[in-house]
C-alpha positions in Angstrom: 9.3 20.5 53.7 8.3 24.0 52.8 5.8 24.2 55.6 2.7 22.5 57.1 -0.2 23.9 58.9 -1.5 21.6 61.7 -5.0 22.6 62.8 -5.1 19.9 65.4 -2.3 21.7 67.2 -4.1 25.1 67.6 -3.2 26.4 64.1 0.6 25.9 64.6 2.8 26.4 61.5 5.8 24.0 61.6 8.4 24.6 58.8 12.0 24.2 57.9 14.0 27.0 59.5 16.1 28.9 56.9 19.4 30.3 58.1 18.1 33.8 57.8 15.7 33.1 60.7 18.6 32.2 63.0 17.7 35.1 65.3 14.2 33.9 65.8 15.4 30.3 66.5 17.9 31.7 69.0 15.3 33.8 70.8 13.1 30.7 71.3 16.0 28.6 72.5 17.0 31.3 75.1 13.4 31.6 76.4 13.0 27.9 76.7 16.3 27.0 78.3 16.3 30.1 80.4 13.1 28.9 82.1 14.6 25.5 83.0 16.0 24.8 86.5 19.7 25.2 87.0 21.6 22.0 86.1 25.1 20.8 87.0 26.9 20.9 84.6 24.8 23.7 83.1 23.4 23.5 79.6 25.5 25.1 76.8 22.3 26.3 75.1 22.6 29.8 76.6 26.0 30.3 75.0 24.6 29.9 71.5 24.8 32.9 69.2 23.1 34.0 66.0 26.2 32.9 64.1 26.3 29.4 65.7 22.6 28.9 65.0 23.0 30.0 61.4 25.9 27.7 61.0 23.9 24.8 62.5 20.9 25.5 60.2 23.3 25.7 57.2 24.8 22.4 58.0 21.9 20.2 59.0 18.7 22.3 59.1 16.1 22.6 61.8 12.6 23.6 62.5 10.7 26.7 63.6 7.2 26.8 64.9 4.9 29.8 64.7 1.5 30.6 66.0 -0.2 33.7 64.6 3.1 34.7 63.2 5.0 34.5 66.5 7.9 32.0 66.9 7.2 29.7 69.8 9.1 26.5 69.1 12.5 25.6 67.5 14.8 22.6 67.0 18.2 22.1 65.4 19.2 18.9 63.5 22.5 17.1 64.1 23.7 15.2 61.0 27.0 14.0 62.4 26.0 10.3 62.6 25.5 8.4 59.4 22.0 7.0 59.0 20.6 9.0 61.9 19.1 12.4 62.5 19.8 14.0 65.8 17.6 16.6 67.6 19.3 19.5 69.4 18.0 22.4 71.4 14.4 21.2 71.3 12.8 24.3 72.6 9.3 25.6 73.4 8.4 29.1 74.6 7.4 28.7 78.3 4.2 30.6 77.6 3.1 28.0 75.0 3.9 24.8 76.8 0.4 23.3 76.6 -0.3 23.8 72.9 1.3 20.6 71.5 4.3 22.5 70.1 6.9 19.8 71.0 4.7 17.0 69.7 4.2 18.9 66.4 7.9 19.4 66.0 8.7 15.8 66.7 6.2 14.5 64.1 7.6 16.8 61.4 11.2 16.0 62.4 10.6 12.2 62.1 9.0 12.8 58.7 12.1 14.7 57.7 14.3 11.8 58.8 12.2 9.4 56.6 12.4 11.8 53.7 16.2 11.9 54.0 16.2 8.1 53.9 17.5 7.7 57.4 17.1 4.8 59.8 16.3 6.6 63.0 16.5 9.6 65.2 18.3 10.3 68.5 18.7 13.1 71.1 20.3 13.7 74.5 18.0 14.2 77.6 19.1 15.3 81.0 18.2 12.9 83.8 17.4 15.8 86.1 14.4 16.8 83.9 12.0 13.9 84.5 9.2 15.5 82.5 11.4 15.5 79.5 12.3 11.9 80.0 8.6 11.0 80.3 7.8 13.0 77.1 10.2 11.1 75.0 9.5 7.7 76.6 5.8 8.1 75.7 6.8 8.6 72.1 8.6 5.3 72.1 12.1 6.7 72.3 14.3 4.3 74.3 17.5 4.9 76.3 20.5 3.8 74.3 23.3 4.8 76.7 24.0 7.2 79.5 27.0 9.3 80.3 26.8 11.1 83.7 23.4 12.7 83.9 22.9 12.7 80.1 20.7 9.9 78.6 20.9 9.3 74.9 17.4 8.3 73.6 16.9 6.7 70.2 14.1 5.5 67.9 14.2 3.4 64.8 11.6 4.5 62.1 9.1 2.0 60.7 8.8 1.2 57.0 6.5 0.0 54.4 7.2 -1.5 50.9 5.4 -3.5 48.3 6.4 -7.1 47.5 5.1 -7.8 44.0 6.0 -11.5 43.9 6.5 -14.5 46.2 10.2 -14.3 45.4 10.3 -10.7 46.6 8.6 -11.7 49.8 11.1 -14.5 50.5 14.1 -12.3 49.7 12.6 -9.6 51.9 12.5 -12.2 54.7 16.1 -13.2 54.1 17.1 -9.5 54.3 15.2 -9.2 57.5 17.0 -12.3 58.9 20.3 -10.5 58.5 19.1 -8.2 61.3 17.7 -10.9 63.6 19.6 -12.5 66.5 18.8 -15.0 69.3 16.0 -13.7 71.5 14.2 -11.7 68.8 10.4 -12.1 68.4 8.6 -11.3 65.1 4.9 -10.8 65.6 3.3 -11.4 62.1 -0.2 -10.5 61.1 -2.3 -10.4 57.9 -5.3 -12.1 56.4 -5.4 -15.6 54.9 -3.1 -15.8 51.9 -1.3 -12.5 52.7 2.1 -14.2 52.5 3.1 -14.7 56.2 4.5 -18.2 55.7 6.2 -17.2 52.4 8.0 -14.4 54.2 8.9 -16.7 57.1 10.4 -19.1 54.6 12.7 -16.2 53.6 13.6 -15.6 57.2 14.4 -19.3 57.6 16.7 -19.4 54.5 18.4 -16.2 55.6 19.1 -17.6 59.1 20.3 -20.9 57.5 18.0 -23.2 59.3 16.9 -26.7 58.3 13.8 -26.7 56.2 11.3 -26.9 54.8 9.6 -24.0 56.6 5.9 -24.7 56.1 2.7 -23.5 57.8 2.6 -24.9 61.4 -1.2 -24.6 61.5 -1.9 -28.2 62.7 1.1 -28.5 65.0 1.0 -24.9 66.3 4.8 -24.6 66.6 7.8 -26.0 64.8 11.5 -25.7 65.8 14.0 -25.5 63.0 17.7 -26.2 63.9 20.3 -23.9 62.5 22.8 -25.5 60.1 25.4 -22.7 60.2 25.8 -22.1 64.0 23.1 -19.3 64.3 19.9 -19.2 66.3 17.1 -21.7 66.0 13.9 -20.6 64.3 10.7 -21.3 66.2 7.8 -20.9 63.9 4.4 -20.6 65.6 0.9 -20.4 64.1 -1.5 -18.7 66.7 -4.5 -18.8 64.4 -6.2 -21.6 66.4 -5.2 -20.2 69.8 -7.8 -18.5 72.0 -5.4 -15.9 73.4 -2.1 -15.3 75.3 -3.0 -17.9 77.9 -3.1 -20.7 75.3 0.2 -19.4 73.9 1.7 -19.7 77.4 0.8 -23.4 77.3 3.2 -23.8 74.4 6.0 -23.0 76.8 7.8 -20.8 74.3 9.5 -18.7 77.0 12.1 -21.4 77.6 13.2 -21.3 73.9 12.9 -17.6 73.2 16.3 -16.5 74.4 18.1 -19.0 72.1 15.9 -18.6 69.1 14.3 -16.3 66.6 10.6 -16.7 67.3 8.1 -15.9 64.5 4.5 -16.0 65.4 1.9 -15.9 62.6 -1.4 -14.5 63.6 0.4 -13.2 66.7 -1.1 -9.7 67.0 -2.5 -9.1 70.5 -1.2 -12.5 71.6 2.6 -12.7 71.3 3.8 -9.3 72.2 4.4 -10.3 75.8 7.0 -12.9 74.8 9.7 -10.2 74.9 10.2 -6.6 76.0 11.2 -5.9 72.3 9.6 -7.2 69.2 9.1 -6.6 65.5 5.6 -6.1 64.2 5.3 -7.3 60.7 1.9 -6.8 58.9 1.1 -8.1 55.4 -1.9 -7.2 53.3 -3.0 -7.8 49.8 -3.5 -4.8 47.6 -3.6 -3.5 44.1 -0.2 -3.0 42.5 0.8 0.6 42.9 4.5 0.0 43.8 5.6 2.3 46.6 8.9 4.1 46.6 10.9 3.9 49.9 9.1 7.0 51.2 5.7 5.5 50.7 4.7 7.6 47.7 2.7 5.8 45.0 4.3 5.2 41.6 2.4 4.4 38.4 0.8 1.0 38.3 3.0 -1.7 36.8 1.2 -3.7 34.1 3.5 -6.7 34.4 2.5 -7.5 38.0 -0.6 -9.6 38.8 -2.6 -7.6 41.4 -3.3 -10.8 43.3 0.4 -11.4 44.0 1.2 -7.9 45.4 1.6 -7.6 49.2 2.2 -4.5 51.2 4.5 -5.3 54.2 4.8 -2.9 57.1 7.5 -3.4 59.7 7.4 -1.5 63.0 10.0 -1.9 65.7 9.0 -2.0 69.4 11.4 -1.8 72.4 14.9 -0.8 73.2 16.5 -3.7 71.2 15.6 -1.9 67.9 16.6 1.6 68.9 19.8 1.6 66.9 19.2 -1.0 64.2 19.6 0.0 60.5 16.1 -1.4 59.7 15.2 0.9 56.8 18.5 1.0 55.1 18.7 -2.8 55.2 15.1 -3.5 54.1 14.7 -0.7 51.6 17.9 -1.1 49.6 17.3 -0.3 45.9 19.1 -3.4 44.6 17.2 -6.5 43.8 16.1 -8.4 46.8 17.6 -11.6 45.5 21.0 -10.2 46.2 20.6 -11.0 49.8 20.3 -14.7 48.9 23.3 -14.6 46.6 25.4 -12.9 49.2 24.9 -15.9 51.5 25.7 -18.4 48.8 22.0 -19.6 48.6 20.0 -20.4 45.6 17.5 -17.8 44.4 14.1 -18.2 46.1 11.4 -20.1 44.4 7.8 -19.1 44.0 5.6 -21.3 46.2 
């Protein structure tokens, strides 16, 4: 990113920090960390130098935030972990704490991770700074592990892609199945004919369950045994349910821990089945064909607009904090490879 002006954050300018601005980045870090309470062990931020900051910016990059030309926020990136972008020295000038500086940096940093094709982001937070813990928790960052008083927080980024055909939807489901395990809940939404059952068929084939996987509209829920030693698939249609209380009557809690539970029409109803879940939304749209970053490509004339679906996958909860969601679901190779790798027949259009 060359730079972006954010009027909603009091005319803040958030931009990639070039190495030649290392002195400005260092000044913000020192003002920010110098105002924090003393910690044991102390932070190493105050030992940073212009040279160490320049080296960090050269290696991984970072951000600088200005207001009216004055540097008031800074962040360094950590690129040491494959598939992830780390945030270091997240700093805001103490005189500008209430101007949304940190939130603006986080938004741009997450966009940067997406542009780099990464799965997620992470950072270390000190337990003795409860306001910082609250800040990251509210932004859906989840504790991954803790060493001493340092908590590592992580967040998996959401994704969107187009599924031009039913075969693509089934193969996408199979690829998603490779990430699923017993206890996982998939909350699926989308209008009539959006492809929810077709995608679930792919999940079923990817898991290796007994089929056929068909819409459970009239029976509300179907359980599919696994033929290869993996988890059961519990396939629920909540279309005719009046709410979460009627979902409770299906007594799904007893099976959730041993199965992958997919709930069609589950938005606003099924999220309480687990502390973590995947939100999968399907919608019909004109064929514009998105690249992995969401940018539109020229319309493909060989695709029937009525077959194209946009699928959006958003992770919720600690379970998904370190899962390679984007790299698994946005691989450039043909989606049918996920079927072939499992020794399955290529998916059929239904």
